[in-house]
N, C-alpha and C positions, 0 to 999 in steps of 0.2 A: 504494500500500500504506500502511496506517495506521502512524503512528509513535508511540512512547512515549519519554518522556524518562526516562533512567536514569543512575545514577552508577556508573562503572566504575573500577577501579584497574588500570593497565597498567604493566609495567616500562618504564623510560625508553627502552630500546632499541627495544622494540616500538612505543611511541608515536612515536618518531622515524621509524621505517620507515613507519608509517601516515601520518604527516604529509607525508613526502616523496612517497610514492606518490600520496596524494590530490592534492597540488599538481601533480604531473606529469600527472595525469588531469583536472585542472580541476574537481575535485569536493570537497565538504566531507569532513573527516575522519570525521564521523558516517556519511555515505553510504558512504565507502570501507570503514569497519568493518562496516557492515551487510552489504555485499556479501561481504566476507571471511568473516564469520560464516556466512552462508548457504552459500557455497562449501564451507567446511570441514565444515559439518554434513552436506552431501550427500556430500562426498569420503570422510568417515569412516563412511558407511553409514546416516545418519539417513534414515528414510523417514516423512514425516508421514502419520499415519493419517487425520486429520480436516481437514488443510489442503487448500485448493483446488489443483488440478493446476498452476496457473500458478506456484506456488512453485518446483517443480522446474524449470520452464522458465526462470524467472529465474536460478536457480542455474547452469544450463547456459549461459545467455547470459553470466553473469559469468565462467565458465570461459573462454569464447571471448575475452572482453574482456581477461582476464588474460594469456592466451597472446599476444594481439596486442601488449599493452603490453610483455611480456618480449621479444618479437621486436623491437619498436621500440628498447628499451633496448640490446639486443645490437647493433643496427645503428648506434647512436650511439657504440658503443665503450665 
């Protein structure tokens, strides 16, 4: 998927969560935030009208990845 460089402002707590989560998954913060934004858009009901069908599939795959990560974190205590 194509990427664009953007500037964002995040509150310190949200950025810390993102940094820790990204590190735990071995991915960049940018990648983690992309996945989180996609998941949240789908979760809150966004349906892309002109986007290719793989966008929703990616979001669903992200949901599965998140569920697995949460399960792993719970198992670690």
